[in-house]
N, C-alpha and C positions, 0 to 999 in steps of 0.2 A: 173399664179403661180409665187410666189416670191422667191428670193434666200434665202437659209438657212443661219443662223448665225453659223459659225464654230469656236468654241473656240480655241484660240491659245495662247501660252505663249509668251508674248511680248518681253521677254529677252532671252528665250531659246526655240525657236519655235520647236515643235515636228516634227521630220523628216517625219513621215507618213502624218501629216497634210500638210506640205509643198509639199510633193510628190503628193498628190491628187490635190492640187491647181495648181501645175505645169502641171499636166496631163490635167486639164481643159484648161489652157493656150495653150497647144500644140494642143488641139482640137478646138482652135479658139474661146474659150469663153472669156468673160470679167469678171474681179474680182474686189471686193472691198477689200482693205487691209490697215493695219496701216503703215503710213510712219513716218517721224521724228516729225511732229507737228500736223498732222491732218490725217484723212483717205483719201485714194487716190483710184482712179480707174485705172485699167491697163489691158493691153493685150500684146500678142506677137507682137513685132514691125515688124516682118517679115511676118505677115499675113495681107495683104492689106484689106480684107473684115472686119477683126476685127477692124482695125484702123478706117475704114470708119464708122462702127457701133458705135464706141466710140465717134467719132466726132458728129454723129447724136444724140446720147444720151445726150451729153453736149450742143447740139444746137450751135455748133461751126462751123465757116466758115472753110471748108476743106483746104483752102489756108493758114490757120494759123496753122502751124504744132505744134504737141505736143513735149514735151521733152522726151528724152530717159533715162531710169534708168538702170545703170550698177552696177556690183558688186564691182569693184575696179579700181584703176588707170590703170592697165594693160588693162582691157576691154575698158576703156574710150579712151585709145590711139589707139585702133583699129578703132574708129569711129570719132575721131577728130584729127586735126593736133595740136600737143602740142609743143610750143616753150619752150625755157629755162625759160622765164618769166612766162608763163602759168604753167609750171611744178612746179615752186616755190610756186605760189599761191595755186595750187591744193594740194601740199604736206601740206600746212599750214591749209587749210580749209576743206579738204575732209578726211574722210566722214563727212557729216553733212547736215544741211538744206539749201543747196545752189544749184542753177542751174547755170551752167557755159556755156556761149555762146562762141563757138569756131568755126573755119573753119572746115567744114565737110570733111571726106574722102569719097572715092567711095563706102565704105561699107554701108553708110547710105541710106536706101530706099528713092527713089525720093519723095514719098508722105510726108516724114518727114523733108525735107529740107526747111529751111527758105530762103527768098530772099538772094542773094549774097552767096548762098551755105553755110549757117551757120546752126549750130545745137545746141540745148540746151541739156546738159547732167547733170545727177544727180548721185552722189554716196551717197546713204543714210547711215545714222548711225543706223537707225532702224533695229534691227536684223531680223524681219520678211521680210521686203523689201529686205534686203541683201540676205537672204536665197532664196527668190523667184528668184532673178536675177542669183544667183550662180547655183541653181539647173536647171533653164531653159537653161543656157549656152549661152544665147544671150539676147539682151536688151528687156526690157519691155517699151512700151509706157506708160507714166504716166501723170496723171492730178489730181489736188486736187478735192476731192468730195465736192461740194458746194451746198447750197440750191438754186435751180433754181426758176425762177419767180413764177410759179404756184404751186411750190412744198411745202409741209409741211402744210402751213396754208392758201394758196390761197390769201395772202394779197399783193403779188407782191414782196416779199422778202425784204431783207435788203441790204443796200449798201455793196459792197464787199470790204474787207480790202485789201489795197495795190495792187489794180488792176494795172498790169504792161502793159496794152495795148497789142500791137502786138508783143511782144517779144516771141522767140521760147522756151517757158518755160512751156507749158501745161496750160497757163492761158490766158485769153483774155476777151474782152468786153462781150462775150456771157456767161461767167461764173459769175453769180450773186449770192449774198448771202454770208454769212459767211462760212468759212471752217467747214465741219462737223467733230465733235469730238467724236461721238458715233456710234458704228457699227449699232445699231438699226435704227438710223436716215438715215444712208447710205442705209440700206435695204428698208426703207420706201420711199425714194426718187428714188432710182435707181434699187431696187431689181427685178423689172419686166424684166430687161435686163441683169442681172448678173447671173453667175453660182453659186456663193457663196460670202459671205462676211466674211473675217477672222476677228474675234472679239478678240482684245487684251485689251479691256476695254477703258475707257475714255482717251482722249489725250488733250494736252494743247490748240490746235486750232490756227493755223497760216498757212501762205503760206511760201514757200521757198524764200530766198533772191536771186534775179537774178543778176548775174554779167557777163558783157561782158568782155572777155579777148582778143578781136579782136585787132590786131595791137600792141600787147604788151602794152596795156593800160587798166587799170581796171576802168570800168564804172558801177555804180550801176543802173540797169534798174528798179529794184523794191526792196524796203526794206521790208523784212519779218523777219522770224526767223533767228537767226544766228548773230554772232558778228564779226566785221571786225578789231579787235584789231591788231595793228602793221602793217597794210597794207596801 
């Protein structure tokens, strides 16, 4: 059985639609949903079995943690240590298509910690993703929905744009193919493992830009969507 496509208004998500999706997250299910530039897959970050299922679905090394998606800066500060330097960068770039690598606090589940106890965090500008995180009341694990090796056409996929390697951003060498920009594609590739796919129509198609703010220094770990003007 494959996941249903659930229409959602990409700019003004319907509360009932968001509520049903969040109920599925609370029940340990995996979702497909629209993020800033492409569709993403997510689950409740505090449900270990769900995180492990998501890693298996993406054929991802469990030792390479996903990023966390939070609703706002206040939530981010619960899961990361934010210096004055990091706060200034976050205020300028968030919300938006960026993943920020920061020192983790003790609230981050061990399964989601990168080496050196770092964590990748996203504050999306996409209203649907924001609404999910806000309604859930705790972080989602998030990863870009991409075409896997044997998925879609069986041809081995296409090279993935902007692969960031082993950064704690929800991307890694196991993620192959271009970011999926259509909800029906997400259903075709991952629908067997998802509770539903929230369909907000076609998206531009890109990954987030990954920025390390460790040690009060800005390093671009992966260039994707997003502009770093003035930094």
